[in-house]
N, C-alpha and C positions, 0 to 999 in steps of 0.2 A: 504494500500500500504506500503510495507516495506520501511523504511527510514534509516536503518543502526544504529538507536539509540535504546538502550534498556531502556525502562521505568521501573518503580518499579514492575509493574505487570508481565512483561516479565522476569525480573530478578528473581522474586519469582519462576516462572516456571523453569527457568534455574537452580536455586539453588536446585531444587528437583533432578536434574541430577548431578550437581556438588555440593556436600554437603559443609557446611560452612568451611571456611569463604566464604562469598558471592562473586559471580563472579564479582560484581560491585566493591568490595573492593580490590580484589587481581589482577585480569587481566580483566578489563571490555572489552577490545578489543576482548577477546575470544568469547564473545557473539555476536559481530557484524556480522560475517558471518551467524550465525543462523537467525538474523533479516533481512539480505539482500537477502537471497535465490537466488543465481545466478545460471543460466545455461549459457553455452557459447552463448551469444547473443551480436553481435556487438554494437548496440546502448547503451546497459547497460554498457558494458565494456568501451566504449569510454566515457561515462558519468562518470565512475569511474576515468578515467585518468584526465578528466577535473576538477573533484572535488579535486583531489590531487593538481593540478596546482592552483586552486582557493585558496586553503588553504596554499599552499607552492609555491608561484610564482617562486622562485629560482630553482625549479625542472622542469620548463617548458621544457628546452632543453633535459632533460632525460625522460620525460613522455609525453609531449605535442604532440609528433609525433604519438602516438599510435592511429591507425585508423582502425584496423581490427581484428576480433576475431581469425584469423588464426595465429596471433602472440602469442606465449606462454604467458600466463597471470597469472601464479602462483605468480610472484613478484608483478604484478599489484594488485592482490587481497589482498596480505599482505600489500602493500602500502596503499591501500584504507582503510583497517581495522585500521591501525595506524593513518592515517590522520583524519579519522572520530572521533578518540578518542583524538585528540589534540597532537599526538606524531609524530614528523617529521620522515618520512620514510627514508630508505637508500637513499644515494645520487643518485643512479641509480636503482630505485626500480624494473624496468622491468628485470634487470639481477638478477636471483636467487642467483648467487654467490656473488653479492654485499652485500647481507644480512649477509654474513659470517664475516664481519668486522664491522657491524652496532651495535650500543649499547654496552652493556657490556657482557663479556663472562660468561657463566655458565658451571659448570663441569658436571651437570646432568640436565635432563629436569624436568620442573615443569609446571603445567597447565598455558598455555598462552605463553610459551617460543617459540621462533622462532627456527625451526630446518632446517638446510641447508644440502643438499645432493649433491654430485657430480654425474654426469651421462655423458654418451657419448653425446657430443655436448653441454654441459653446466652443468646445475644444476637444482635443484628443491628446493623450499622453502615452508614451511608449518608451522602450529601451532600445538604444542604438546597439546594433550587433556588428554590422559590416556595411560595405558599400561596393558598388562598381562604378563605371563611368557615368551611368544615368540614374541609378537608384540607391537609396539607403535601404538597408535591410533592418527591419525593426522587429522587436519581439514584445509581445504583450497581448492585450485583448484586441484583436481585429476580427471582424465577422463573427462575433459572439463565441470566440474560442481563443485559447492561448496558442499563438502560432508566430511564425516569422513571415512577414510579408514585405513586399517592396513598395516604396513610396517614391514618386519622382522627385529628383533633386530640384526640379523647378517649383515645387510647392514650398511656399515660404515657411520657415521655422520661426515660431514665436520665441522660443528659448531653448537653450541647451544647458542642463544643470548637472551638478555633481554633488554628492552629499557633503554637507559642512563637516569639517573635522576629519574627513577621510583624505589621506594624501592623494594628490593628483597623480594619475598614472604617468610613467615616464615614456610609455609607448604611445604612439599616435593612432591615427585612423587605420582601420583594417580594411584592406581591399579584399573582396570576396574572390575565392578561387573560381576559375571557370567551371561551370556546371553546378555550382552550389546555389541553392534556392535563389 
């Protein structure tokens, strides 16, 4: 049963996809969605909201009301990822745009960075994984499931963020290998 925690064996497998430095050393939260395997299912998502509140009780008013998978959950997914890794989520994690001021600003994406986009009716938040010449590969809730999808580089990014207090990575952007998603 997936528990959202990456052990050494899982990290070794992920390191085959994300070459050194190890995902556990640079951005361990990037592996959490891979270990959690979500599809849009109310009880699982509600459990994620409860887990955030259990770890960060002060967020109860901004998360504790989550009660149905019809409520957009990209921010909930990112909040869960960071909470599971001991990093306090944005103060209103269910609001994708709240992530635009969370943590510290980055000028360019790096694996594990939070990417925030504006869209009609609100925003979208996801994790940067890699890129090619035309697309960013992003991981998080897209199409009501946790997956990695492509987003055109022509789409404006509202913010790129990194957790406050976490050392900035020394490696830069990661170009996707040919044939990778």
